[in-house]
VOPAGU-2260 file (C-alpha; in pm, 1 decimal, decimal comma):
REM VOPAGU-2260
SITE   aa  ch    i         X         Y         Z
SITE  UNK   A    0   -2312,3   -2190,4     831,2
SITE  UNK   A    1   -2024,3   -2465,7     866,8
SITE  UNK   A    2   -1687,3   -2406,1     681,3
SITE  UNK   A    3   -1770,6   -2769,3     554,1
SITE  UNK   A    4   -2079,1   -2679,9     372,7
SITE  UNK   A    5   -1883,5   -2508,7      77,2
SITE  UNK   A    6   -1956,6   -2650,2    -268,4
SITE  UNK   A    7   -1782,1   -2573,1    -596,1
SITE  UNK   A    8   -1897,9   -2693,7    -934,0
SITE  UNK   A    9   -2096,4   -2972,8    -724,0
SITE  UNK   A   10   -1786,0   -3085,0    -521,7
SITE  UNK   A   11   -1733,3   -3016,5    -176,7
SITE  UNK   A   12   -1423,5   -2803,4     -27,8
SITE  UNK   A   13   -1295,8   -2880,0     279,6
SITE  UNK   A   14   -1153,0   -2533,2     462,3
SITE  UNK   A   15   -1054,2   -2590,1     815,7
SITE  UNK   A   16    -797,3   -2304,3     855,0
SITE  UNK   A   17    -889,5   -1929,9     857,5
SITE  UNK   A   18    -640,3   -1706,8     673,9
SITE  UNK   A   19    -817,8   -1395,6     752,5
SITE  UNK   A   20   -1120,6   -1253,6     903,6
SITE  UNK   A   21   -1311,6    -901,6     815,8
SITE  UNK   A   22   -1638,0    -747,3     911,0
SITE  UNK   A   23   -1781,5    -865,2     580,7
SITE  UNK   A   24   -1604,3   -1188,4     509,0
SITE  UNK   A   25   -1368,7   -1463,0     609,1
SITE  UNK   A   26   -1107,6   -1613,9     407,6
SITE  UNK   A   27   -1035,6   -1993,3     451,4
SITE  UNK   A   28    -741,1   -2203,1     310,6
SITE  UNK   A   29    -840,8   -2478,1      62,4
SITE  UNK   A   30    -708,3   -2809,3     228,2
SITE  UNK   A   31    -685,6   -3003,4     -97,0
SITE  UNK   A   32    -486,6   -2726,0    -262,5
SITE  UNK   A   33    -219,7   -2480,5     -99,7
SITE  UNK   A   34    -258,8   -2254,6    -369,8
SITE  UNK   A   35    -617,6   -2169,7    -325,0
SITE  UNK   A   36    -830,9   -1976,7     -77,2
SITE  UNK   A   37   -1205,1   -1931,5     -41,1
SITE  UNK   A   38   -1360,5   -1592,0      57,9
SITE  UNK   A   39   -1696,0   -1647,4     233,1
SITE  UNK   A   40   -1929,6   -1358,3     328,9
SITE  UNK   A   41   -2089,3   -1342,1     664,2
SITE  UNK   A   42   -2394,0   -1231,5     502,4
SITE  UNK   A   43   -2429,0   -1335,3     138,5
SITE  UNK   A   44   -2715,4   -1233,1     -66,4
SITE  UNK   A   45   -2852,7   -1231,7    -456,9
SITE  UNK   A   46   -2664,6    -904,1    -503,0
SITE  UNK   A   47   -2334,7   -1031,1    -412,0
SITE  UNK   A   48   -2375,0   -1357,3    -594,5
SITE  UNK   A   49   -2506,3   -1142,6    -905,3
SITE  UNK   A   50   -2174,7    -926,3    -874,8
SITE  UNK   A   51   -1953,4   -1212,9    -877,0
SITE  UNK   A   52   -2110,4   -1393,8   -1151,7
SITE  UNK   A   53   -2057,6   -1077,9   -1394,6
SITE  UNK   A   54   -1709,8   -1038,0   -1252,3
SITE  UNK   A   55   -1651,8   -1411,3   -1397,2
SITE  UNK   A   56   -1809,4   -1325,3   -1722,9
SITE  UNK   A   57   -1629,7    -987,1   -1753,0
SITE  UNK   A   58   -1277,4   -1132,2   -1693,5
SITE  UNK   A   59   -1090,6   -1462,0   -1613,0
SITE  UNK   A   60    -838,2   -1484,3   -1313,2
SITE  UNK   A   61    -578,1   -1585,3   -1577,6
SITE  UNK   A   62    -614,8   -1269,0   -1775,1
SITE  UNK   A   63    -440,3   -1099,2   -1471,6
SITE  UNK   A   64    -127,8   -1342,9   -1454,7
SITE  UNK   A   65     197,6   -1248,6   -1594,0
SITE  UNK   A   66     268,0   -1506,7   -1840,3
SITE  UNK   A   67     644,4   -1521,2   -1738,1
SITE  UNK   A   68     644,5   -1514,9   -1394,1
SITE  UNK   A   69     287,8   -1644,6   -1309,0
SITE  UNK   A   70     227,4   -1372,5   -1076,5
SITE  UNK   A   71    -120,6   -1251,8   -1048,0
SITE  UNK   A   72    -167,6    -865,7   -1081,6
SITE  UNK   A   73    -511,1    -919,2    -945,3
SITE  UNK   A   74    -641,2   -1195,1    -748,7
SITE  UNK   A   75    -973,7   -1240,5    -939,8
SITE  UNK   A   76   -1235,0   -1461,2    -876,3
SITE  UNK   A   77   -1183,7   -1791,8   -1004,8
SITE  UNK   A   78   -1510,2   -2003,6    -936,5
SITE  UNK   A   79   -1822,4   -1936,0    -754,3
SITE  UNK   A   80   -1854,8   -2095,2    -371,7
SITE  UNK   A   81   -2201,8   -2213,5    -321,1
SITE  UNK   A   82   -2384,3   -2387,3     -27,7
SITE  UNK   A   83   -2574,0   -2704,7     -72,7
SITE  UNK   A   84   -2894,4   -2555,7    -210,4
SITE  UNK   A   85   -2668,1   -2371,0    -476,6
SITE  UNK   A   86   -2684,1   -2019,3    -322,9
SITE  UNK   A   87   -2376,1   -1817,0    -369,6
SITE  UNK   A   88   -2158,2   -1775,0     -47,8
SITE  UNK   A   89   -1855,2   -1624,8    -183,9
SITE  UNK   A   90   -1578,3   -1713,5    -431,0
SITE  UNK   A   91   -1255,2   -1942,7    -490,8
SITE  UNK   A   92    -915,9   -1734,3    -564,8
SITE  UNK   A   93    -583,4   -1794,0    -558,8
SITE  UNK   A   94    -411,2   -1787,2    -213,0
SITE  UNK   A   95    -155,1   -1505,5    -132,5
SITE  UNK   A   96     131,4   -1561,0      96,8
SITE  UNK   A   97     278,0   -1207,3      30,3
SITE  UNK   A   98     258,0    -927,4     285,1
SITE  UNK   A   99      47,5    -624,8     285,3
SITE  UNK   A  100     177,8    -321,3     141,3
SITE  UNK   A  101     118,5    -143,6     491,8
SITE  UNK   A  102     421,7    -375,1     589,7
SITE  UNK   A  103     655,0    -121,0     427,2
SITE  UNK   A  104     502,2     177,8     549,7
SITE  UNK   A  105     568,0     101,1     930,5
SITE  UNK   A  106     948,8     145,2    1001,4
SITE  UNK   A  107     973,7    -125,5    1243,9
SITE  UNK   A  108     750,2    -372,4    1046,1
SITE  UNK   A  109     969,2    -311,8     720,4
SITE  UNK   A  110    1281,4    -379,1     925,5
SITE  UNK   A  111    1155,0    -717,1    1033,4
SITE  UNK   A  112     998,7    -833,3     725,2
SITE  UNK   A  113    1217,0    -695,2     471,0
SITE  UNK   A  114    1551,7    -592,6     661,9
SITE  UNK   A  115    1765,1    -631,9     353,2
SITE  UNK   A  116    1545,7    -391,7     113,9
SITE  UNK   A  117    1694,2     -52,8      49,7
SITE  UNK   A  118    1511,6     284,4     -89,9
SITE  UNK   A  119    1565,3     150,4    -430,8
SITE  UNK   A  120    1332,4    -127,5    -358,3
SITE  UNK   A  121    1050,1     119,2    -248,8
SITE  UNK   A  122    1091,6     284,3    -562,6
SITE  UNK   A  123    1064,7     -35,3    -766,8
SITE  UNK   A  124     742,8    -118,2    -547,8
SITE  UNK   A  125     598,7     215,0    -634,2
SITE  UNK   A  126     686,4     187,1    -999,1
SITE  UNK   A  127     497,3    -145,5   -1009,2
SITE  UNK   A  128     212,2     -21,5    -839,7
SITE  UNK   A  129     173,4     267,7   -1096,7
SITE  UNK   A  130     211,8      38,6   -1371,1
SITE  UNK   A  131     -47,2    -186,6   -1237,0
SITE  UNK   A  132    -303,6      82,7   -1189,3
SITE  UNK   A  133    -231,5     206,5   -1523,5
SITE  UNK   A  134    -318,8    -145,7   -1695,1
SITE  UNK   A  135    -636,3    -155,4   -1473,5
SITE  UNK   A  136    -733,3     189,4   -1591,6
SITE  UNK   A  137    -686,7      59,5   -1972,1
SITE  UNK   A  138    -935,7    -197,6   -1900,8
SITE  UNK   A  139   -1184,1      47,3   -1757,1
SITE  UNK   A  140   -1131,9    -120,1   -1414,9
SITE  UNK   A  141   -1138,1     140,4   -1125,2
SITE  UNK   A  142    -980,7      -6,7    -789,2
SITE  UNK   A  143   -1192,2     227,2    -571,7
SITE  UNK   A  144   -1036,5     138,6    -260,5
SITE  UNK   A  145    -665,9     171,3    -348,9
SITE  UNK   A  146    -536,9     122,9      15,2
SITE  UNK   A  147    -238,8     -81,6     162,4
SITE  UNK   A  148    -445,7    -320,4     304,1
SITE  UNK   A  149    -579,9    -447,3     -10,3
SITE  UNK   A  150    -226,3    -462,1    -181,1
SITE  UNK   A  151      11,8    -728,4    -136,9
SITE  UNK   A  152     404,1    -728,9    -224,5
SITE  UNK   A  153     635,5   -1005,8    -287,3
SITE  UNK   A  154     994,8   -1007,6    -173,3
SITE  UNK   A  155    1110,4    -914,9    -542,6
SITE  UNK   A  156     843,5    -615,5    -529,4
SITE  UNK   A  157     583,8    -745,3    -766,4
SITE  UNK   A  158     236,9    -631,6    -656,1
SITE  UNK   A  159    -106,0    -786,0    -620,7
SITE  UNK   A  160    -425,4    -654,0    -559,5
SITE  UNK   A  161    -657,6    -859,3    -338,0
SITE  UNK   A  162   -1033,4    -804,1    -249,8
SITE  UNK   A  163   -1095,8    -777,2    -607,7
SITE  UNK   A  164   -1482,2    -818,7    -557,0
SITE  UNK   A  165   -1503,5    -441,2    -445,2
SITE  UNK   A  166   -1343,4    -342,7    -754,1
SITE  UNK   A  167   -1532,7    -102,6   -1022,8
SITE  UNK   A  168   -1618,7    -263,5   -1357,9
SITE  UNK   A  169   -1866,4    -279,2   -1614,8
SITE  UNK   A  170   -1997,6    -564,6   -1835,2
SITE  UNK   A  171   -2267,5    -575,8   -2091,9
SITE  UNK   A  172   -2351,2    -196,4   -2057,1
SITE  UNK   A  173   -2397,6    -237,1   -1644,7
SITE  UNK   A  174   -2137,8     -66,7   -1410,0
SITE  UNK   A  175   -2077,0    -242,1   -1099,4
SITE  UNK   A  176   -1948,9      34,0    -838,7
SITE  UNK   A  177   -1715,6      17,5    -560,4
SITE  UNK   A  178   -1871,3     108,7    -225,5
SITE  UNK   A  179   -1575,3     112,4       5,0
SITE  UNK   A  180   -1296,3     360,0      78,0
SITE  UNK   A  181   -1011,7     409,2     349,0
SITE  UNK   A  182   -1033,9     747,5     475,5
SITE  UNK   A  183    -662,5     840,2     493,3
SITE  UNK   A  184    -655,6     747,0     141,3
SITE  UNK   A  185    -962,6     907,1       3,5
SITE  UNK   A  186    -970,1    1148,6    -252,9
SITE  UNK   A  187   -1095,3    1500,3    -133,7
SITE  UNK   A  188   -1423,3    1488,5    -315,8
SITE  UNK   A  189   -1501,7    1165,0    -110,0
SITE  UNK   A  190   -1442,5    1347,3     216,1
SITE  UNK   A  191   -1593,8    1385,6     476,2
SITE  UNK   A  192   -1886,3    1180,8     416,9
SITE  UNK   A  193   -1679,0     895,7     274,5
SITE  UNK   A  194   -1932,0     870,0      -1,2
SITE  UNK   A  195   -1948,6     952,5    -361,4
SITE  UNK   A  196   -1848,0     789,2    -687,5
SITE  UNK   A  197   -1519,2     620,1    -739,7
SITE  UNK   A  198   -1342,7     696,0   -1058,7
SITE  UNK   A  199    -995,5     686,5   -1243,8
SITE  UNK   A  200    -966,7    1043,5   -1091,2
SITE  UNK   A  201   -1011,5     923,5    -702,6
SITE  UNK   A  202    -764,4     643,9    -814,3
SITE  UNK   A  203    -515,1     865,9    -936,8
SITE  UNK   A  204    -521,7    1097,1    -596,3
SITE  UNK   A  205    -474,6     769,9    -408,8
SITE  UNK   A  206    -197,2     657,8    -623,8
SITE  UNK   A  207     -17,7     975,9    -579,6
SITE  UNK   A  208     -54,4     941,5    -209,4
SITE  UNK   A  209      93,7     586,8    -183,0
SITE  UNK   A  210     397,2     669,9    -402,8
SITE  UNK   A  211     477,1     965,1    -183,1
SITE  UNK   A  212     431,8     741,6     120,4
SITE  UNK   A  213     651,1     458,5     -11,3
SITE  UNK   A  214     917,5     716,4    -118,1
SITE  UNK   A  215     920,8     893,5     208,7
SITE  UNK   A  216     972,6     563,5     396,5
SITE  UNK   A  217     607,9     554,4     535,8
SITE  UNK   A  218     572,8     906,6     619,1
SITE  UNK   A  219     205,4    1000,1     504,7
SITE  UNK   A  220     213,7    1321,9     244,4
SITE  UNK   A  221     -85,2    1451,7     447,6
SITE  UNK   A  222      54,0    1406,8     795,1
SITE  UNK   A  223     118,2    1703,7    1044,2
SITE  UNK   A  224     -52,8    1979,9    1241,9
SITE  UNK   A  225    -209,6    2263,5    1036,4
SITE  UNK   A  226     -76,9    2596,5    1100,1
SITE  UNK   A  227    -457,7    2731,5    1094,5
SITE  UNK   A  228    -693,7    2636,1    1336,1
SITE  UNK   A  229    -961,3    2386,9    1223,7
SITE  UNK   A  230   -1307,2    2288,7    1376,6
SITE  UNK   A  231   -1179,5    1891,5    1348,5
SITE  UNK   A  232    -912,6    1715,1    1485,8
SITE  UNK   A  233    -605,1    1722,5    1267,9
SITE  UNK   A  234    -534,1    1377,6    1098,1
SITE  UNK   A  235    -432,0    1270,8     733,3
SITE  UNK   A  236    -793,5    1246,9     619,2
SITE  UNK   A  237    -864,8    1608,2     755,5
SITE  UNK   A  238    -557,4    1732,2     592,5
SITE  UNK   A  239    -652,6    1562,0     260,7
SITE  UNK   A  240   -1010,6    1741,7     270,3
SITE  UNK   A  241    -846,7    2087,7     338,1
SITE  UNK   A  242    -560,9    2019,6     107,0
SITE  UNK   A  243    -281,0    2056,6     362,9
SITE  UNK   A  244      27,6    1875,5     274,8
SITE  UNK   A  245     414,5    1993,0     323,7
SITE  UNK   A  246     453,6    1909,6     -40,7
SITE  UNK   A  247     250,6    2209,1    -168,8
SITE  UNK   A  248     257,5    2456,1     129,2
SITE  UNK   A  249     524,7    2369,6     399,9
SITE  UNK   A  250     437,2    2667,5     577,3
SITE  UNK   A  251      80,2    2546,9     653,5
SITE  UNK   A  252     163,3    2242,3     828,9
SITE  UNK   A  253     393,3    2153,1    1130,9
SITE  UNK   A  254     536,0    1802,3    1044,9
SITE  UNK   A  255     727,9    1605,5    1319,0
SITE  UNK   A  256    1099,8    1665,6    1350,8
SITE  UNK   A  257    1188,0    1293,2    1250,0
SITE  UNK   A  258     974,9    1324,0     950,3
SITE  UNK   A  259    1158,3    1248,8     631,1
SITE  UNK   A  260    1254,6    1548,9     414,2
SITE  UNK   A  261    1041,3    1594,8      80,4
SITE  UNK   A  262    1362,7    1693,0     -68,2
SITE  UNK   A  263    1426,5    1292,5    -114,9
SITE  UNK   A  264    1168,8    1260,4    -385,9
SITE  UNK   A  265    1325,7    1282,5    -731,6
SITE  UNK   A  266    1235,1    1589,9    -907,5
SITE  UNK   A  267     960,2    1459,4   -1150,2
SITE  UNK   A  268     806,7    1265,5    -879,9
SITE  UNK   A  269     778,6    1576,1    -651,2
SITE  UNK   A  270     634,7    1771,7    -959,8
SITE  UNK   A  271     386,0    1499,4   -1027,2
SITE  UNK   A  272     293,1    1517,3    -655,4
SITE  UNK   A  273     254,3    1882,8    -641,8
SITE  UNK   A  274      20,9    1887,0    -942,1
SITE  UNK   A  275    -193,3    1594,6    -761,4
SITE  UNK   A  276    -194,1    1768,0    -426,0
SITE  UNK   A  277    -224,2    2127,7    -542,1
SITE  UNK   A  278    -434,7    2199,1    -858,9
SITE  UNK   A  279    -568,2    1845,8    -854,1
SITE  UNK   A  280    -718,6    1874,1    -530,0
SITE  UNK   A  281    -981,0    2102,2    -647,8
SITE  UNK   A  282   -1004,2    1994,4   -1022,6
SITE  UNK   A  283    -976,4    1626,4   -1039,5
SITE  UNK   A  284    -902,2    1606,0   -1402,1
SITE  UNK   A  285    -573,8    1768,4   -1362,9
SITE  UNK   A  286    -421,8    1480,9   -1166,3
SITE  UNK   A  287    -139,9    1302,1   -1313,8
SITE  UNK   A  288    -234,1     970,3   -1493,8
SITE  UNK   A  289     -87,6     633,4   -1339,2
SITE  UNK   A  290     107,9     583,0   -1677,8
SITE  UNK   A  291     290,9     924,1   -1603,8
SITE  UNK   A  292     386,2     828,9   -1233,8
SITE  UNK   A  293     512,0     506,0   -1403,7
SITE  UNK   A  294     730,1     680,9   -1637,4
SITE  UNK   A  295     853,9     932,0   -1377,4
SITE  UNK   A  296     942,7     625,5   -1135,4
SITE  UNK   A  297    1129,8     433,6   -1408,0
SITE  UNK   A  298    1313,9     755,3   -1499,8
SITE  UNK   A  299    1420,5     781,8   -1125,4
SITE  UNK   A  300    1502,4     415,5   -1098,1
SITE  UNK   A  301    1746,7     479,2   -1360,3
SITE  UNK   A  302    1914,3     782,3   -1171,9
SITE  UNK   A  303    1936,8     598,0    -844,7
SITE  UNK   A  304    2276,9     656,7    -635,8
SITE  UNK   A  305    2457,1     421,9    -391,1
SITE  UNK   A  306    2633,3     594,4    -102,4
SITE  UNK   A  307    3003,5     599,4    -101,1
SITE  UNK   A  308    3016,5     525,3     273,7
SITE  UNK   A  309    2751,0     281,5     261,9
SITE  UNK   A  310    2659,3     137,5     -54,3
SITE  UNK   A  311    2358,9     -38,4      90,2
SITE  UNK   A  312    2242,1     333,7     129,0
SITE  UNK   A  313    2058,6     412,4    -224,6
SITE  UNK   A  314    1884,3     741,8    -298,1
SITE  UNK   A  315    1785,9     992,8    -579,6
SITE  UNK   A  316    2048,6    1069,0    -819,1
SITE  UNK   A  317    1943,5    1435,4    -789,4
SITE  UNK   A  318    2071,5    1463,7    -428,0
SITE  UNK   A  319    2449,8    1564,4    -369,2
SITE  UNK   A  320    2470,1    1361,3     -68,3
SITE  UNK   A  321    2340,4    1063,6     109,4
SITE  UNK   A  322    2010,5    1161,1     299,5
SITE  UNK   A  323    2013,8     862,3     497,1
SITE  UNK   A  324    2363,2     925,3     649,5
SITE  UNK   A  325    2284,7    1274,7     670,2
SITE  UNK   A  326    2005,6    1191,7     923,2
SITE  UNK   A  327    2218,0     983,0    1117,2
SITE  UNK   A  328    2478,0    1256,6    1166,8
SITE  UNK   A  329    2192,2    1488,7    1265,6
SITE  UNK   A  330    2093,8    1246,6    1534,9
SITE  UNK   A  331    1775,0    1152,8    1361,1
SITE  UNK   A  332    1671,1     773,6    1284,6
SITE  UNK   A  333    1814,5     606,1     972,5
SITE  UNK   A  334    1533,8     428,0     794,0
SITE  UNK   A  335    1783,1     168,8     652,5
SITE  UNK   A  336    2012,7      99,4     957,7
SITE  UNK   A  337    2005,4    -292,0     896,4
SITE  UNK   A  338    2181,9    -268,9     558,5
SITE  UNK   A  339    2543,4    -315,3     621,6
SITE  UNK   A  340    2739,7    -650,2     702,1
SITE  UNK   A  341    2906,4    -451,8     979,0
SITE  UNK   A  342    2951,8    -123,3    1109,2
SITE  UNK   A  343    3200,3      18,5    1363,4
SITE  UNK   A  344    3094,2     213,8    1665,5
SITE  UNK   A  345    3287,5     516,3    1830,3
SITE  UNK   A  346    3510,5     233,2    2021,5
SITE  UNK   A  347    3617,8      82,7    1714,6
SITE  UNK   A  348    3427,9    -239,9    1774,8
SITE  UNK   A  349    3265,1    -406,3    1488,5
SITE  UNK   A  350    2912,7    -496,0    1513,7
SITE  UNK   A  351    2742,5    -744,9    1261,0
SITE  UNK   A  352    2393,7    -699,7    1105,9
SITE  UNK   A  353    2244,0    -928,6    1407,5
SITE  UNK   A  354    2418,8    -683,8    1674,1
SITE  UNK   A  355    2236,6    -390,2    1514,2
SITE  UNK   A  356    1895,9    -542,2    1527,0
SITE  UNK   A  357    1948,6    -592,1    1897,8
SITE  UNK   A  358    2076,8    -241,5    1917,9
SITE  UNK   A  359    1735,5    -103,6    1758,5
SITE  UNK   A  360    1533,0    -306,4    1992,7
SITE  UNK   A  361    1742,3    -231,7    2300,2
SITE  UNK   A  362    1686,3     136,4    2215,2
SITE  UNK   A  363    1307,6     109,8    2183,8
SITE  UNK   A  364    1289,5     -73,6    2523,4
SITE  UNK   A  365    1509,0     242,7    2678,4
SITE  UNK   A  366    1250,4     485,3    2527,0
SITE  UNK   A  367     945,8     296,6    2643,9
SITE  UNK   A  368    1081,4     259,1    3003,3
SITE  UNK   A  369    1185,3     639,4    3000,2
SITE  UNK   A  370     809,8     709,5    2897,8
SITE  UNK   A  371     679,4     494,3    3176,2
SITE  UNK   A  372     909,1     678,8    3436,9
SITE  UNK   A  373     778,5     999,9    3314,4
SITE  UNK   A  374     415,6     898,1    3332,2
SITE  UNK   A  375     446,4     796,4    3704,6
SITE  UNK   A  376     573,1    1119,5    3811,3
């Protein structure tokens, strides 16, 4: 199929630029409108076409756009894209120029893309995420595959869900299920086969993982090496399956020395996390609702402190001292090293924000060289 053979309501679309490519689809920019994109399936079929038709009947794209800002919470299908014979190939949607949520979960990537964002910003993103999930659940929409790659975040912290054609929804008494899941964000009942029905309860578990990961500056709440031997390799997915997390049983898992301490989590957030990963691991119905997370995060937002030594360091108000300065003093990495106009080193020399970037990069290069030297011995 040529990308020039795409028709919407009888008009031909010219799509010459690939915006993204996956195993099941390709996303193209619409040349005539910089605000639009078109998602084309590699193997379109009648079942996909029928699903898209029902999506357009169930909701309109405008229903998920905030009236004031014009920001789409869901990048819902706008129109069907067809071939010259009328068969459905995919759909037209609003184009997103924002960054995947995963950008905030990788330390160096976050510093590159969002160099001026502090912990309060991560808290705001978590709050926006919880609020959006709560709104969708109220409309009986299950996200299903609630993974960082499917979520985009703006510079102001607003959230959008992409790949909406995988969401689980119902229309005219028929349920259109979600069949995809990302292993390291899957609820335990979906593991290890990565199969099973998606539900509000599975969304709630994944939301708990994402909220904690954001507030722990990218550390997955289920990372670490289990203290007890398992017959599988350790990974976040495995630890989710067995319910092994430092948030509920610190003695059962060994986490890296550089890991962010769970104590940075606001008390109510930590309480909800223990509920989700403790009792909620076995009994899905006990997991906190998205609205509970939103309320807890809003409460935490109102209690955020700024560091006396470095006002750009923000942290939960329940802490007596700045955890980021504490990490730096202990010789551990500071998750927010670039958030200052200038710092003074031991020699009394002032370094600007740009100079700090070079210091970080230089330190990484030195570390790589050391590893290479050790590997050649």
